[in-house]
C-alpha positions as CSV (number, residue, x, y, z in Angstrom):
1,X,-11.6,18.7,-38.7
2,X,-12.8,19.4,-35.2
3,X,-11.5,22.5,-33.4
4,X,-13.6,21.6,-30.3
5,X,-11.4,18.5,-30.0
6,X,-8.3,20.6,-30.1
7,X,-9.5,23.0,-27.4
8,X,-10.9,20.2,-25.1
9,X,-7.5,18.4,-25.3
10,X,-5.7,21.7,-24.3
11,X,-8.2,22.4,-21.5
12,X,-7.8,18.9,-20.2
13,X,-4.1,19.6,-19.9
14,X,-4.9,22.7,-17.8
15,X,-4.5,25.3,-20.5
16,X,-6.0,28.8,-19.9
17,X,-5.4,30.1,-23.4
18,X,-4.7,28.8,-26.9
19,X,-3.0,30.3,-29.9
20,X,-3.7,29.4,-33.5
21,X,-1.0,29.7,-36.1
22,X,-3.0,31.7,-38.6
23,X,-0.1,32.3,-41.0
24,X,3.3,30.7,-41.1
25,X,6.3,30.7,-43.5
26,X,4.4,29.7,-46.6
27,X,2.2,32.8,-46.3
28,X,-1.0,30.8,-46.4
29,X,-3.7,32.2,-44.1
30,X,-6.1,30.0,-42.3
31,X,-9.0,32.5,-42.5
32,X,-11.0,34.4,-45.1
33,X,-8.7,37.3,-46.1
34,X,-9.6,40.0,-48.5
35,X,-6.0,41.2,-48.8
36,X,-4.1,37.9,-49.1
37,X,-5.5,35.7,-51.8
38,X,-3.4,32.8,-50.6
39,X,-5.9,31.9,-48.0
40,X,-8.9,29.6,-47.2
41,X,-10.7,31.2,-50.2
42,X,-8.3,29.3,-52.5
43,X,-9.4,25.9,-51.3
44,X,-12.1,23.5,-52.5
45,X,-12.7,22.6,-48.9
46,X,-16.2,24.0,-47.9
47,X,-16.4,25.6,-51.3
48,X,-13.7,28.1,-50.3
49,X,-15.8,29.4,-47.5
50,X,-14.0,27.7,-44.6
51,X,-12.5,29.8,-41.8
52,X,-10.4,27.8,-39.4
53,X,-9.6,30.9,-37.3
54,X,-13.3,31.5,-36.8
55,X,-13.9,27.8,-35.8
56,X,-10.9,28.0,-33.4
57,X,-12.2,31.2,-31.7
58,X,-15.7,29.8,-31.4
59,X,-14.3,26.6,-29.8
60,X,-12.2,28.7,-27.4
61,X,-15.2,30.7,-26.2
62,X,-17.4,27.5,-26.0
63,X,-15.0,25.9,-23.5
64,X,-13.8,29.0,-21.6
65,X,-10.3,29.2,-23.2
66,X,-8.9,32.6,-24.1
67,X,-8.2,32.8,-27.9
68,X,-4.9,34.1,-29.3
69,X,-3.6,34.4,-32.8
70,X,-0.1,33.8,-34.1
71,X,0.8,35.8,-37.3
72,X,3.9,35.0,-39.2
73,X,5.0,37.8,-41.5
74,X,8.8,37.5,-41.2
75,X,8.9,35.0,-44.0
76,X,6.6,34.4,-47.0
77,X,7.9,31.7,-49.3
78,X,5.2,32.3,-51.9
79,X,6.2,36.0,-52.2
80,X,9.9,35.6,-51.7
81,X,10.1,37.4,-48.4
82,X,13.0,36.6,-46.2
83,X,13.5,38.2,-42.8
84,X,10.8,40.8,-43.7
85,X,12.7,41.9,-46.8
86,X,11.7,41.6,-50.5
87,X,14.6,40.2,-52.5
88,X,16.3,42.5,-55.1
89,X,17.0,46.2,-55.5
90,X,15.6,49.1,-57.4
91,X,12.2,50.7,-57.7
92,X,10.4,47.4,-58.5
93,X,11.6,45.8,-55.3
94,X,10.8,49.0,-53.3
95,X,7.2,48.9,-54.6
96,X,6.9,45.2,-53.7
97,X,8.2,46.0,-50.2
98,X,5.5,48.6,-49.7
99,X,2.9,46.3,-51.1
100,X,3.9,43.5,-48.7
101,X,3.8,45.9,-45.8
102,X,0.4,47.0,-46.8
103,X,-0.9,43.4,-47.1
104,X,0.5,42.5,-43.7
105,X,-1.2,45.6,-42.1
106,X,-4.4,44.6,-43.9
107,X,-4.2,41.1,-42.5
108,X,-3.7,42.4,-38.9
109,X,-6.7,44.8,-39.5
110,X,-8.8,41.8,-40.5
111,X,-7.7,39.6,-37.6
112,X,-8.2,42.2,-35.0
113,X,-11.6,43.4,-36.1
114,X,-13.5,40.2,-37.2
115,X,-13.1,37.7,-34.3
116,X,-14.0,39.6,-31.1
117,X,-11.7,40.2,-28.2
118,X,-8.4,38.4,-28.5
119,X,-6.2,37.5,-25.6
120,X,-3.0,37.7,-27.5
121,X,-1.5,38.5,-30.9
122,X,1.8,36.9,-31.5
123,X,4.1,37.9,-34.3
124,X,6.5,35.1,-34.8
125,X,10.1,36.3,-35.1
126,X,8.6,39.7,-34.3
127,X,7.1,42.2,-36.7
128,X,10.4,44.1,-37.2
129,X,10.7,47.9,-37.1
130,X,8.2,49.9,-39.1
131,X,11.0,52.4,-39.9
132,X,12.8,49.7,-41.9
133,X,11.2,46.6,-43.5
134,X,8.5,45.9,-40.9
135,X,4.7,46.5,-41.2
136,X,3.3,49.2,-38.9
137,X,1.2,46.8,-36.9
138,X,1.3,48.1,-33.3
139,X,-1.2,51.1,-33.9
140,X,-3.6,48.7,-35.5
141,X,-3.6,46.3,-32.6
142,X,-3.7,49.1,-30.0
143,X,-6.7,50.6,-31.8
144,X,-8.7,47.4,-32.4
145,X,-7.6,45.3,-29.4
146,X,-6.7,47.6,-26.6
147,X,-6.6,44.8,-24.0
148,X,-4.7,42.3,-26.2
149,X,-1.2,41.1,-25.2
150,X,1.2,42.2,-28.0
151,X,4.3,40.1,-28.9
152,X,6.4,41.7,-30.4
153,X,8.2,44.3,-32.5
154,X,10.9,46.9,-32.0
155,X,8.5,49.1,-30.1
156,X,6.8,46.9,-27.6
157,X,6.6,43.4,-26.0
158,X,4.2,42.5,-23.3
159,X,6.1,39.3,-22.5
160,X,9.3,37.8,-23.6
161,X,10.7,34.6,-25.0
162,X,12.5,32.6,-22.3
163,X,15.6,32.1,-24.4
164,X,15.1,28.4,-25.4
165,X,12.5,26.1,-26.7
166,X,12.9,23.6,-23.8
167,X,9.8,24.7,-22.0
168,X,11.8,25.9,-19.0
169,X,13.7,28.9,-17.7
170,X,16.4,29.0,-15.0
171,X,15.9,30.2,-11.5
172,X,15.6,33.0,-10.6
173,X,13.6,34.3,-13.5
174,X,12.5,37.9,-13.0
175,X,9.4,39.4,-14.6
176,X,11.1,42.7,-15.3
177,X,13.3,43.7,-18.2
178,X,15.5,46.7,-19.0
179,X,13.9,47.5,-22.5
180,X,10.3,47.9,-23.7
181,X,11.0,45.4,-26.5
182,X,12.1,41.8,-25.9
183,X,14.6,41.0,-28.7
184,X,13.7,43.0,-31.8
185,X,16.4,45.5,-31.2
186,X,19.7,45.8,-29.3
187,X,20.4,42.1,-29.9
188,X,24.1,42.3,-29.1
189,X,23.2,42.9,-25.4
190,X,20.1,40.7,-25.3
191,X,21.5,37.6,-27.0
192,X,24.9,37.5,-25.4
193,X,25.9,34.7,-23.0
194,X,23.4,32.3,-24.5
195,X,20.4,34.6,-24.1
196,X,21.0,35.1,-20.4
197,X,19.0,38.3,-20.2
198,X,16.0,36.7,-21.9
199,X,16.2,33.7,-19.6
200,X,16.7,35.5,-16.3
201,X,15.3,39.0,-16.8
202,X,16.6,41.9,-14.8
203,X,15.5,42.5,-11.2
204,X,16.1,46.2,-11.7
205,X,14.4,46.4,-15.1
206,X,11.7,49.1,-15.4
207,X,9.5,47.2,-17.8
208,X,7.1,44.4,-16.7
209,X,7.7,41.7,-19.3
210,X,7.3,38.2,-17.8
211,X,9.0,35.2,-19.5
212,X,7.2,32.5,-21.5
213,X,8.7,29.0,-22.0
214,X,7.7,27.2,-25.2
215,X,8.3,23.6,-26.3
216,X,6.6,21.2,-28.8
217,X,4.7,18.3,-27.2
218,X,6.6,16.1,-29.6
219,X,10.1,17.0,-28.3
220,X,11.2,13.8,-26.5
221,X,14.4,11.9,-27.1
222,X,16.2,14.6,-29.1
223,X,13.2,15.3,-31.3
224,X,11.9,18.9,-31.7
225,X,8.9,18.8,-34.0
226,X,6.3,21.6,-34.1
227,X,4.4,20.0,-37.0
228,X,2.7,16.7,-37.4
229,X,4.7,13.9,-39.0
230,X,3.7,10.2,-39.4
231,X,5.0,7.6,-37.0
232,X,6.2,10.1,-34.5
233,X,4.3,9.1,-31.4
234,X,7.5,7.9,-29.7
235,X,8.6,11.5,-29.4
236,X,5.6,12.7,-27.4
237,X,7.0,13.8,-24.0
238,X,6.0,11.4,-21.2
239,X,3.9,12.8,-18.4
240,X,6.8,12.7,-16.0
241,X,8.9,15.0,-18.3
242,X,5.9,17.3,-18.8
243,X,5.6,17.6,-15.0
244,X,9.3,18.5,-14.8
245,X,8.7,21.0,-17.5
246,X,5.8,22.5,-15.6
247,X,8.1,22.9,-12.5
248,X,10.8,24.4,-14.6
249,X,8.5,27.0,-16.2
250,X,5.5,27.9,-14.1
251,X,7.5,26.9,-11.0
252,X,10.2,29.4,-12.1
253,X,7.8,32.3,-12.7
254,X,7.3,31.7,-16.4
255,X,4.3,30.8,-18.6
256,X,4.4,27.4,-20.3
257,X,3.3,27.2,-23.9
258,X,3.1,23.7,-25.4
259,X,3.0,23.2,-29.2
260,X,0.1,20.9,-30.3
261,X,-0.3,19.8,-33.9
262,X,-3.3,18.3,-35.6
263,X,-2.9,15.4,-38.1
264,X,-4.0,15.5,-41.8
265,X,-7.5,14.6,-40.6
266,X,-7.7,17.8,-38.7
267,X,-7.6,16.1,-35.3
268,X,-5.1,15.9,-32.5
269,X,-3.9,12.3,-32.5
270,X,-5.2,10.0,-29.7
271,X,-1.7,9.6,-28.2
272,X,-1.3,13.3,-27.9
273,X,-4.8,13.8,-26.4
274,X,-4.3,11.0,-23.9
275,X,-0.9,12.4,-22.8
276,X,-2.4,15.9,-22.3
277,X,-5.2,14.5,-20.2
278,X,-2.8,12.5,-18.0
279,X,-0.6,15.5,-17.6
280,X,-3.5,17.7,-16.6
281,X,-4.7,15.1,-14.1
282,X,-1.2,14.7,-12.6
């Protein structure tokens, strides 16, 4: 595994920041957590002392890339959490719900205090509403990372999803939005007409919330793969398509976020690295 290789590949493509998926839908954490035992401590690798998040942040700072962290708490397959909610009813389920909230808040406390200044913290699928099933994460981030971009919950979003995973937004795409949250509340209005409001913004909106356009690098020819799979190089976007994506995102007042995925050896595959370098050069 070589996080320097990841960050250099991103930098060669022209990236200004990078985001590590520190937890996803299994619940496994790629760092040393004291509140979530399903983490790097459970591995034989490096005698249970490895910390991929620390390696990632170190590599970002080494090469002048701003580090961000993606935290997935909406689902946790190990604990049976679906859309933030513990399954079942009664006092036992209620206790488990509170325990899960506390664990999620503990992880955010760890991530926001151990790794220095972070450019962004990204809650995939949001962090819900702390008045219902969601963890109360916003005060933790605001206290520990006052300059960090926050995305997102029912209270706040500093940017918004551009309404598709095509890496593009329509034109015009305004940086203003009518609500302080992007799509954690009021979804009937926000999602209607194929996410039109997320895609276009609102020129009269009172909140500054620029769009971001995300797409996996391996999304060519009908493929849409955020994770590494074998024999998948034919689905890496060609440079011409990536340039078109750049024009349809950055050229349309949006930030482009490309999904990159290491292989089982812990490296970005050569075909991905070469494509990113050619894209950056073009």
